C-alpha positions as CSV (number, residue, x, y, z in Angstrom):
1,M,132.4,185.4,76.9
2,R,133.0,182.4,79.2
3,L,129.3,182.4,80.2
4,L,128.2,182.4,76.6
5,L,130.5,179.5,75.7
6,A,129.3,177.4,78.6
7,F,125.7,178.1,77.5
8,L,126.4,176.9,74.0
9,L,128.1,173.7,75.2
10,T,125.1,173.0,77.5
11,C,122.6,173.3,74.6
12,L,124.7,171.1,72.3
13,G,124.9,168.5,75.1
14,T,121.1,168.5,75.5
15,V,120.6,168.0,71.8
16,A,123.0,165.1,71.7
17,A,121.3,163.5,74.8
18,A,117.9,163.9,73.0
19,H,119.3,162.0,70.0
20,E,120.6,159.4,72.1
21,V,117.3,158.8,73.7
22,E,115.7,158.4,70.3
23,R,118.2,155.6,69.6
24,T,117.5,153.7,72.8
25,P,114.1,152.1,73.9
26,L,111.6,154.8,74.9
27,Y,109.6,152.9,77.5
28,G,110.8,149.4,78.6
29,D,111.3,147.4,75.4
30,C,109.4,149.7,73.1
31,T,111.4,151.1,70.2
32,V,108.5,152.8,68.1
33,A,107.8,156.3,69.3
34,P,104.2,157.6,69.4
35,L,102.9,160.0,66.9
36,E,103.0,163.7,67.9
37,E,99.4,164.2,67.0
38,W,98.2,161.6,69.5
39,S,96.9,162.9,72.7
40,A,98.8,162.5,75.9
41,G,96.5,159.6,77.0
42,E,97.1,157.8,73.6
43,Q,100.9,158.3,73.9
44,W,100.8,156.9,77.3
45,A,98.6,153.9,76.3
46,W,100.8,153.1,73.4
47,R,104.0,153.0,75.5
48,R,102.3,150.6,77.8
49,I,101.0,148.4,75.0
50,C,104.3,148.5,73.1
51,S,106.1,147.3,76.3
52,G,103.8,144.4,76.7
53,L,101.7,145.9,79.5
54,D,98.1,146.6,79.9
55,A,96.8,150.1,79.3
56,D,94.4,150.7,82.1
57,M,93.2,154.2,81.5
58,L,92.3,154.6,85.2
59,A,96.1,154.7,85.8
60,F,96.7,157.7,83.4
61,H,96.5,161.0,85.3
62,G,96.3,163.6,82.6
63,A,93.7,165.6,80.8
64,D,93.0,165.8,77.1
65,P,90.4,168.3,76.0
66,G,87.8,167.6,73.3
67,C,86.6,164.1,74.4
68,I,83.0,164.5,75.3
69,P,81.5,161.3,76.8
70,D,78.2,160.1,75.4
71,I,77.7,157.5,77.9
72,T,74.9,154.9,77.8
73,E,72.3,155.2,80.4
74,D,73.3,153.4,83.8
75,A,77.0,153.0,82.6
76,Q,79.7,154.1,84.9
77,P,80.8,157.6,84.0
78,L,84.4,158.2,82.7
79,D,86.3,161.4,82.4
80,D,88.3,162.9,79.7
81,S,91.6,161.6,80.9
82,Q,90.3,158.1,79.9
83,C,89.7,159.1,76.3
84,L,91.1,157.2,73.2
85,R,90.2,158.0,69.8
86,A,88.8,155.1,67.6
87,G,91.4,156.0,64.9
88,F,94.3,155.5,67.4
89,I,93.0,152.0,68.4
90,R,92.6,150.9,64.8
91,T,96.0,152.3,63.9
92,I,98.0,150.4,66.5
93,A,96.0,147.2,65.9
94,T,96.2,147.1,62.0
95,R,99.2,149.3,60.8
96,S,102.9,148.9,60.6
97,P,105.2,149.5,62.5
98,W,102.8,149.4,65.4
99,I,101.7,145.8,64.9
100,E,105.2,144.6,64.9
101,A,106.5,146.8,67.7
102,S,104.7,145.3,70.8
103,A,106.7,143.1,73.1
104,R,103.9,140.6,73.0
105,P,101.0,140.2,70.4
106,E,98.4,141.7,72.6
107,I,96.5,145.0,72.8
108,R,94.9,145.2,76.2
109,I,93.0,148.4,77.0
110,S,90.7,148.9,79.9
111,N,88.5,151.6,81.3
112,A,88.7,153.6,78.1
113,L,86.2,156.0,76.7
114,V,86.4,155.6,72.8
115,E,85.8,158.7,70.9
116,G,84.2,158.0,67.5
117,R,83.0,154.8,66.0
118,L,85.5,152.0,66.2
119,A,85.4,150.6,62.6
120,F,87.5,147.6,61.5
121,E,86.4,147.2,57.9
122,H,88.0,144.1,56.3
123,D,91.1,144.6,58.3
124,V,93.6,142.1,59.7
125,V,94.4,142.3,63.4
126,P,97.2,139.8,64.3
127,S,97.2,140.6,68.1
128,V,94.8,139.9,70.8
129,L,92.4,142.8,71.1
130,S,90.9,143.6,74.5
131,L,88.7,146.5,75.3
132,D,87.5,145.6,78.7
133,Y,85.5,147.8,81.1
134,S,85.3,150.4,78.3
135,H,82.8,152.6,76.6
136,L,82.2,152.8,72.8
137,P,79.2,155.3,72.8
138,Q,79.4,155.7,69.0
139,G,79.4,152.0,68.1
140,L,81.7,149.3,66.8
141,S,82.2,147.5,63.4
142,M,84.1,144.5,62.7
143,A,82.7,143.4,59.4
144,G,84.9,141.1,57.4
145,T,87.8,141.6,59.7
146,E,90.3,138.8,60.6
147,F,91.5,138.6,64.1
148,G,94.5,136.4,64.6
149,R,93.9,135.8,68.3
150,D,91.1,136.6,70.9
151,V,88.7,139.6,70.9
152,N,87.6,140.7,74.3
153,L,84.8,143.2,75.2
154,R,84.2,142.2,78.7
155,N,82.3,144.5,80.9
156,S,82.1,147.0,78.1
157,V,79.3,149.2,76.9
158,V,78.8,149.7,73.2
159,G,76.4,152.2,71.7
160,G,74.9,152.7,68.2
161,L,72.1,150.6,66.6
162,V,74.1,147.4,65.9
163,V,77.6,145.9,66.2
164,A,78.3,145.0,62.5
165,A,80.4,141.8,62.5
166,V,79.1,140.2,59.3
167,G,81.8,137.9,58.0
168,L,84.0,138.3,61.1
169,D,86.8,135.8,61.5
170,V,88.3,135.4,64.9
171,S,91.0,132.7,65.3
172,G,90.6,132.7,69.1
173,D,87.7,133.5,71.6
174,L,85.2,136.2,71.2
175,M,84.3,137.4,74.7
176,L,81.3,139.6,75.1
177,T,80.6,138.9,78.8
178,D,79.1,141.3,81.4
179,G,78.6,144.0,78.8
180,R,75.9,146.1,77.2
181,F,75.4,146.0,73.5
182,P,72.9,147.1,70.9
183,G,72.0,144.6,68.2
184,F,74.9,142.3,67.2
185,S,75.2,141.0,63.5
186,L,77.5,138.0,63.3
187,L,76.1,136.5,59.9
188,G,78.5,134.1,58.5
189,A,81.1,134.8,61.2
190,K,83.8,132.3,62.1
191,I,85.0,131.9,65.7
192,G,88.0,129.7,66.3
193,G,87.4,129.4,70.1
194,I,84.3,130.1,72.3
195,L,81.8,132.9,71.9
196,S,80.5,134.1,75.2
197,G,77.8,136.7,75.8
198,S,77.1,135.5,79.4
199,R,75.6,138.0,81.8
200,S,75.4,140.7,79.0
201,I,72.4,142.8,77.8
202,F,71.6,142.9,74.1
203,S,69.0,145.5,73.5
204,G,68.8,144.6,69.7
205,L,68.7,141.4,67.7
206,F,71.6,139.0,68.2
207,N,71.8,137.7,64.6
208,A,74.3,134.9,63.9
209,D,72.8,133.1,60.9
210,G,75.3,130.7,59.4
211,M,77.9,131.4,62.1
212,E,80.6,128.8,62.9
213,V,82.0,128.3,66.3
214,A,84.9,125.9,67.0
215,G,84.2,125.9,70.7
216,S,81.0,126.5,72.7
217,L,78.4,129.3,72.5
218,F,77.7,130.7,75.9
219,L,74.5,132.9,76.3
220,R,74.0,132.0,79.9
221,G,74.2,133.4,83.4
222,G,71.3,135.9,83.2
223,A,72.1,137.4,79.9
224,R,69.3,139.4,78.4
225,F,68.4,139.4,74.7
226,D,65.6,141.9,74.4
227,D,64.9,141.4,70.6
228,G,65.8,137.7,70.3
229,V,68.5,135.5,69.0
230,V,68.9,134.1,65.5
231,L,71.2,131.1,65.0
232,R,69.7,129.7,61.8
233,G,72.1,127.3,60.1
234,A,74.8,128.0,62.8
235,K,77.5,125.3,63.4
236,I,78.7,124.9,66.9
237,V,81.4,122.4,67.8
238,G,80.8,122.5,71.6
239,N,77.7,123.3,73.6
240,V,75.0,126.0,73.2
241,E,74.2,127.2,76.7
242,A,71.5,129.7,77.6
243,D,70.9,128.7,81.3
244,G,69.2,131.4,83.3
245,S,69.0,134.0,80.6
246,S,65.9,135.9,79.2
247,F,65.0,136.3,75.6
248,G,62.4,139.0,74.7
249,G,62.1,138.0,71.1
250,L,62.2,134.8,69.2
251,F,64.9,132.2,69.7
252,I,65.4,130.9,66.1
253,A,67.9,128.1,65.5
254,D,66.3,126.3,62.5
255,G,68.8,123.9,60.9
256,M,71.5,124.6,63.6
257,E,74.1,121.9,64.1
258,V,75.5,121.5,67.6
259,A,78.1,118.8,68.2
260,G,77.6,119.1,72.0
261,S,74.4,119.7,73.9
262,L,71.8,122.5,73.8
263,F,71.0,123.9,77.3
264,L,67.9,126.1,77.7
265,R,67.6,125.3,81.4
266,G,68.0,126.8,84.8
267,G,65.1,129.2,84.8
268,A,65.8,130.6,81.4
269,R,62.8,132.7,80.1
270,F,61.7,132.7,76.4
271,D,58.9,135.3,76.0
272,D,58.3,134.3,72.4
273,G,58.8,131.1,70.5
274,V,61.7,128.8,70.2
275,D,62.3,127.4,66.7
276,L,64.6,124.4,66.3
277,L,63.1,123.0,63.1
278,G,65.6,120.5,61.7
279,A,68.3,121.2,64.2
280,K,70.9,118.6,64.8
281,I,72.2,118.2,68.3
282,G,75.0,115.7,69.2
283,G,74.3,115.6,72.9
284,N,71.2,116.4,75.0
285,V,68.6,119.2,74.7
286,E,67.6,120.3,78.2
287,A,64.9,122.9,79.2
288,I,64.6,122.0,82.8
289,G,63.1,124.7,85.0
290,S,62.6,127.2,82.2
291,S,59.6,129.1,80.9
292,F,58.5,129.3,77.2
293,G,55.8,132.0,76.5
294,G,55.5,131.0,72.8
295,S,55.5,127.8,70.9
296,F,58.5,125.3,71.2
297,N,58.9,124.2,67.6
298,A,61.4,121.3,67.2
299,D,59.7,119.6,64.2
300,G,62.3,117.3,62.5
301,M,64.9,118.0,65.1
302,E,67.6,115.2,65.5
303,V,69.0,114.6,69.0
304,A,71.7,112.0,69.5
305,G,71.1,112.2,73.4
306,S,67.9,112.8,75.3
307,L,65.3,115.6,75.4
308,F,64.5,116.9,78.8
309,L,61.5,119.1,78.9
310,G,61.1,118.3,82.7
311,N,63.0,116.7,85.5
312,G,62.4,113.2,86.6
313,L,63.8,113.8,90.1
314,F,62.4,117.1,91.4
315,L,59.0,118.1,90.5
316,S,59.7,121.7,91.3
317,N,62.1,121.9,88.5
318,G,59.5,121.3,85.8
319,A,59.5,123.7,82.8
320,R,56.4,125.8,81.8
321,F,55.2,125.8,78.2
322,D,52.4,128.3,77.7
323,D,51.9,127.5,74.0
324,S,52.2,124.4,71.9
325,V,55.2,121.9,71.9
326,L,55.9,120.6,68.4
327,L,58.1,117.4,67.9
328,R,56.6,116.1,64.7
329,R,59.0,113.6,63.1
330,A,61.7,114.4,65.6
331,K,64.4,111.8,66.1
332,I,65.6,111.3,69.7
333,G,68.5,108.9,70.3
334,G,67.7,108.6,74.1
335,S,64.6,109.4,75.9
336,V,62.1,112.3,76.2
337,A,61.3,113.4,79.7
338,A,58.4,115.9,80.6
339,N,58.2,115.0,84.2
340,G,56.6,117.6,86.4
341,S,56.3,120.2,83.7
342,S,53.1,122.1,82.6
343,F,51.9,122.4,79.0
344,G,49.3,125.1,78.3
345,G,49.1,124.2,74.6
346,S,49.0,121.0,72.7
347,F,51.8,118.5,72.7
348,N,52.3,117.3,69.2
349,A,54.8,114.5,68.5
350,Y,53.3,113.1,65.4
351,G,55.7,110.5,63.9
352,M,58.4,111.1,66.6
353,D,61.0,108.4,66.8
354,A,62.6,108.0,70.3
355,A,64.9,105.2,70.9
356,G,64.5,105.4,74.6
357,S,61.4,106.2,76.6
358,L,58.8,108.9,76.7
359,Y,58.1,110.0,80.3
360,L,54.9,112.1,80.6
361,R,54.6,111.2,84.3
362,D,55.0,112.4,87.8
363,G,53.1,115.6,88.1
364,A,53.1,116.9,84.5
365,N,50.0,118.8,83.5
366,F,48.8,118.7,79.9
367,A,45.9,121.2,79.4
368,E,45.2,120.3,75.7
369,N,45.7,117.3,73.4
370,V,48.7,115.1,73.3
371,D,49.3,113.8,69.8
372,L,51.5,110.8,69.4
373,F,50.1,109.5,66.0
374,G,52.6,107.1,64.4
375,A,55.2,107.7,67.0
376,R,57.9,105.1,67.8
377,I,58.8,104.6,71.4
378,G,61.7,102.1,71.9
379,Q,61.0,101.5,75.5
380,W,58.4,103.0,78.0
381,L,55.6,105.4,77.6
382,Q,54.6,106.4,81.1
383,L,51.6,108.5,82.0
384,Q,51.1,107.7,85.7
385,G,50.8,110.7,88.1
386,S,50.2,113.2,85.4
387,I,47.0,115.3,84.5
388,F,45.6,115.1,81.0
389,G,43.0,117.7,80.1
390,G,42.5,116.6,76.5
391,E,42.8,113.6,74.3
392,V,45.9,111.5,74.3
393,G,46.2,110.1,70.7
394,L,48.3,107.1,70.2
395,N,47.0,106.2,66.8
396,S,49.3,103.7,65.0
397,A,52.0,104.3,67.7
398,E,54.5,101.5,68.6
399,I,55.7,101.3,72.2
400,G,58.5,98.7,72.5
401,T,58.5,97.8,76.2
402,E,55.4,99.1,78.0
403,L,52.6,101.6,78.1
404,T,52.2,102.5,81.8
405,L,49.1,104.2,83.0
406,S,49.5,103.1,86.6
407,R,52.4,102.3,88.9
408,G,51.5,101.0,92.3
409,Q,48.7,103.3,93.5
410,T,49.7,106.2,91.2
411,H,47.4,106.5,88.2
412,A,47.1,108.8,85.2
413,I,44.6,111.5,86.0
414,W,42.0,112.3,83.3
415,E,40.0,115.6,83.3
416,D,36.5,115.9,82.0
417,Q,37.7,116.4,78.4
418,G,40.2,113.5,78.5
419,A,40.2,110.6,76.2
420,L,42.7,107.8,75.2
421,I,43.0,106.7,71.6
422,L,44.8,103.5,71.1
423,R,43.5,102.7,67.6
424,N,46.0,100.5,65.6
425,A,48.7,101.1,68.3
426,H,51.0,98.3,69.7
427,A,52.6,98.0,73.1
428,G,54.9,95.3,74.3
429,S,53.1,95.4,77.6
430,L,50.1,97.3,79.0
431,Q,50.5,98.2,82.7
432,A,47.2,99.5,84.2
433,V,44.8,99.0,87.0
434,M,41.4,97.8,85.7
435,P,38.0,99.0,86.8
436,V,35.9,97.2,89.4
437,P,32.4,96.3,88.3
438,G,29.8,98.0,90.3
439,I,32.1,100.4,92.2
440,E,32.2,103.7,90.4
441,D,34.6,105.5,92.7
442,A,37.2,102.7,92.7
443,H,40.7,103.9,91.9
444,H,41.9,102.7,88.5
445,S,43.6,103.8,85.3
446,W,40.3,104.3,83.2
447,R,38.3,106.8,85.1
448,L,37.5,110.3,84.1
449,K,36.6,113.2,86.4
450,A,33.1,114.0,85.5
451,G,32.3,116.9,88.0
452,E,31.2,117.3,91.5
453,D,28.2,116.2,93.4
454,A,26.0,118.3,95.8
455,D,28.5,117.8,98.6
456,G,31.4,119.0,96.6
457,R,32.9,115.5,96.0
458,T,34.5,114.5,92.7
459,T,32.3,112.3,90.6
460,Y,33.8,109.9,88.0
461,A,32.8,108.3,84.7
462,A,34.3,105.9,82.3
463,L,37.2,107.2,80.3
464,P,36.5,107.3,76.6
465,V,38.9,104.9,75.1
466,D,39.3,103.7,71.4
467,L,40.7,100.2,71.5
468,A,40.1,99.3,67.9
469,N,43.0,97.1,66.7
470,F,45.0,98.0,69.8
471,S,47.5,95.1,70.3
472,Y,49.8,94.2,73.1
473,D,52.0,91.2,74.0
474,R,51.6,91.2,77.7
475,L,49.2,92.6,80.3
476,G,50.3,93.8,83.8
477,G,52.9,92.1,85.8
478,A,54.7,95.1,87.1
479,S,54.4,93.8,90.7
480,E,53.1,90.8,92.6
481,E,49.8,92.6,93.6
482,A,46.8,90.8,92.4
483,E,45.6,94.0,90.5
484,H,48.9,94.0,88.5
485,D,49.3,90.2,88.1
486,I,47.6,88.9,84.9
487,T,47.4,85.4,86.2
488,R,45.6,86.5,89.3
489,I,43.3,89.3,88.2
490,R,39.6,88.7,88.0
491,A,38.2,88.2,84.6
492,D,35.3,90.4,85.2
493,R,37.5,93.4,85.8
494,L,39.2,92.8,82.4
495,I,35.9,92.4,80.7
496,A,34.6,95.6,82.4
497,W,37.6,97.5,81.0
498,V,36.8,96.4,77.4
499,E,33.1,96.9,77.7
500,Q,33.4,100.4,79.2
501,S,36.0,101.5,76.5
502,V,34.0,103.4,74.0
503,A,35.6,105.7,71.5
504,P,34.8,109.5,71.9
505,G,31.7,110.5,70.1
506,H,30.2,107.0,70.3
507,E,28.0,105.0,72.7
508,A,28.3,101.5,74.0
509,G,26.7,98.9,71.8
510,E,27.2,100.7,68.4
511,G,27.9,97.6,66.4
512,Y,30.0,94.5,66.9
513,A,33.6,95.3,67.8
514,P,35.3,91.8,68.4
515,Q,39.0,92.8,68.2
516,P,39.5,94.2,71.8
517,Y,38.0,91.0,73.3
518,M,40.0,88.7,71.0
519,Q,43.2,90.6,71.8
520,L,42.5,90.2,75.5
521,A,41.7,86.5,75.3
522,R,44.8,85.8,73.2
523,T,47.0,87.6,75.8
524,L,45.4,85.7,78.7
525,R,46.0,82.4,76.9
526,N,49.6,83.2,76.2
527,A,50.0,83.9,79.9
528,G,48.3,80.5,80.8
529,A,45.1,82.0,82.1
530,E,42.7,79.7,80.1
531,A,39.7,80.1,82.4
532,A,39.8,83.9,82.2
533,A,40.3,83.8,78.4
534,D,37.2,81.6,78.1
535,E,35.2,84.2,80.1
536,V,36.4,86.9,77.7
537,D,35.4,84.9,74.7
538,F,32.0,84.4,76.2
539,A,31.6,88.1,76.8
540,R,32.6,88.8,73.2
541,L,30.0,86.6,71.8
542,T,27.4,88.0,74.3
543,H,28.4,91.4,72.9
544,R,27.8,90.1,69.4
545,M,24.3,88.8,70.3
546,A,23.4,92.1,71.7
547,T,24.3,94.0,68.5
548,R,22.4,91.6,66.2
549,D,20.1,93.5,63.9
550,G,17.7,90.7,62.8
551,L,15.5,88.4,64.9
552,G,16.8,85.2,63.3
553,P,20.5,85.7,64.0
554,W,19.6,86.8,67.5
555,L,17.6,83.6,68.1
556,V,20.5,81.4,66.7
557,D,22.9,83.2,69.1
558,G,20.5,82.8,72.0
559,A,20.2,79.1,71.3
560,A,24.0,78.8,71.1
561,R,24.4,80.7,74.4
562,I,21.9,78.5,76.2
563,F,22.8,75.1,74.9
564,V,26.6,75.2,74.3
565,G,27.7,78.6,75.8
566,F,28.5,80.0,72.3
567,G,30.9,77.0,71.9
568,V,33.1,78.4,74.6
569,Y,31.5,76.2,77.1
570,P,30.4,73.0,75.0
571,Q,30.0,71.0,78.2
572,R,26.7,72.8,78.6
573,A,25.4,70.4,75.8
574,L,26.3,67.5,78.0
575,W,24.3,68.9,80.9
576,W,21.3,69.5,78.6
577,F,21.7,65.9,77.3
578,L,21.7,64.5,80.7
579,G,18.6,66.7,81.7
580,L,16.9,65.3,78.6
581,V,17.6,61.8,79.6
582,I,16.4,62.3,83.2
583,V,13.1,63.9,82.0
584,G,12.6,61.0,79.7
585,W,13.2,58.7,82.5
586,A,10.5,60.4,84.5
587,V,8.0,60.3,81.5
588,T,8.4,56.5,81.0
589,G,6.3,56.2,84.1
590,W,3.3,57.4,82.0
591,S,4.0,54.9,79.2
592,P,1.7,51.9,79.2
593,D,4.7,49.7,77.9
594,L,7.3,50.9,80.3
595,H,5.6,51.9,83.6
596,G,5.7,48.3,84.9
597,R,9.4,48.0,84.3
598,G,12.2,48.6,86.8
599,P,13.7,52.1,87.2
600,F,17.1,51.3,85.7
601,E,15.5,49.7,82.7
602,R,13.3,52.8,82.2
603,L,16.5,55.0,82.5
604,F,18.3,52.9,79.8
605,Y,15.4,53.3,77.5
606,S,15.5,57.1,77.9
607,L,19.2,57.1,77.3
608,E,19.0,54.9,74.2
609,N,16.1,57.0,72.8
610,A,18.1,60.3,73.3
611,M,21.1,58.8,71.4
612,P,19.7,58.0,67.9
613,L,23.1,56.8,66.7
614,I,22.7,53.7,68.9
615,E,20.4,51.0,67.9
616,P,17.7,50.2,70.6
617,S,18.2,46.9,72.4
618,Q,15.7,44.0,71.6
619,G,13.8,44.5,74.8
620,F,12.8,48.0,73.7
621,E,11.9,47.4,70.0
622,S,8.2,46.7,70.7
623,V,7.6,49.8,72.8
624,T,4.9,51.9,71.2
625,H,3.5,53.7,74.3
626,G,0.1,52.4,73.5
627,D,-2.6,55.0,73.2
628,N,-0.8,57.8,75.1
629,R,0.1,60.1,72.3
630,A,1.7,62.7,74.5
631,V,4.3,60.2,75.8
632,A,4.9,59.1,72.3
633,N,5.3,62.6,71.0
634,F,7.7,63.5,73.8
635,F,10.0,60.5,73.0
636,H,9.9,61.6,69.3
637,F,11.1,65.1,70.4
638,Q,13.7,63.5,72.7
639,K,15.2,61.7,69.6
640,I,15.5,65.0,67.6
641,A,16.8,67.0,70.5
642,G,19.2,64.2,71.5
643,F,20.4,64.2,67.9
644,L,21.1,67.8,67.8
645,L,22.8,67.9,71.2
646,A,24.9,64.9,70.4
647,T,26.0,66.5,67.1
648,V,26.9,69.8,68.8
649,L,28.7,68.0,71.5
650,V,30.8,65.7,69.2
651,G,31.7,68.8,67.1
652,A,32.8,70.8,70.0
653,V,34.9,67.9,71.4
654,T,36.5,67.4,67.9
655,I,37.4,71.2,67.8
656,L,38.8,71.2,71.3
657,G,40.9,68.1,70.5
658,G,42.5,70.0,67.6
């Protein structure tokens, strides 16, 4: 009997103790008990989370049957003891009393194997949600869900076809770093902090059309996007960084707005095209050292800073563009640099407006045409040291400071299909080394590689250049070397430049083209090189004479050239007049009326006769030259020739005197 009473008292004490445990914290500060239907692992995880601790499933040593891992290939295998059901995670993240029970607003789970598809469908998750180093083989959905704090999926592997996150709203950061994901759909998502997919692999399309990110978007560090990235219309308050990553599909960011900079540099690889049509970038766009297998389309893009398609310091860091680069009507607040880069397709910047400079220099290689029709370059356009395999078109372009074809002994290099079109363009200054007449292999800015001779040496020809209506305010002057100093350069080199500059598809001498000569002469006069300017004017009129169609105009030009140097050298008329007087002086020796007079008297007779505006002195009024009609006819001719020469000479002096 005493034994039975003792047993009953022991049982009652055990029950009372159990009820007392239920009224006190179960695990640390946690006051909410786990559900009985939860597995041992889930109950353990909840007690950790409820107490404000991390639930690292590697630390749970139990076994729950029924969790069969369907692990992504190459992922680290997990065992059943690390299994958490998707429903358990959703419950503690979105349902009362679980969301109020935790000692801190964080759900941090790591090294878990999630059974079932984790689906947050238009839920509200007030806590931080971290599923780091975990496997979600049956996928993840966060469509329309509001997360009050950060969402972390670092070093995790997610299965399924796509992570559905359309309309996702995260108040903090969304961290997808160092993981493996299928496609990711973030259409219309809003991220209050940063979004990082650095060093991760995305086997499907990363689609973030219309996404808004209050911080930066990091897709860098060797991340891999096998099916491309879509950021059409996205708004990013910080930077977009894709340094060193690879993109197997298109990178589409049409209309994207980035308050910071866009970094596509550091060896990033874009196998297909990059579309930045109409994008607005508040900082720089940098593609230094990267490769682009498709077209780089930035038509209409607006960049407040500079656009770096190459590196001005290290040639080895140049980018590679296998297809076309399109910058039509783009607006660049700083400069555009393509130094040291290679361009396998065309470079089209039709109508581009760059407030700074355009650097296509220092080892860049342009295999096809460069189109800068109507472009506006605020400062320098520099081509020295680069290779141009096609036509460089500057039709109607405006270059504020200088068009540079040579700097020191470094010149632009023109392949056999090269050409330079300067029609209707304007440059503040033209910096180039002019050709040397008679020396075909001289180094200068205007020679074209024509091929090789029998000994394998490169042969050169004149570069096809269209100078029609090309204007410039200054010429040369970049250094004190004679070939760069406009006041010291030989005029024949300048004339040779104009004369050999023939537009593609045309030949020298096809019609009269005065403007290039007139522009050159005007620039020389403004620099004080009057003698050189006169030589250029004379060359222009010689060119006009050579292109005359009719015999009459040609004869008129010929006479003007011989007697007055086309009016450029009117002093020639004086020398002809003096020659006429001296010949007349000699002829007076055959005149019966004059041969007996003194030499000075005969000289003054010839002078008076050659100047019909002066009345002859009384001593010469009776001179008739007797019966010598040849002498008489000569002095009649002398009067007429003297009148013509005097008229031309007076007219030229009047014009020169203003």
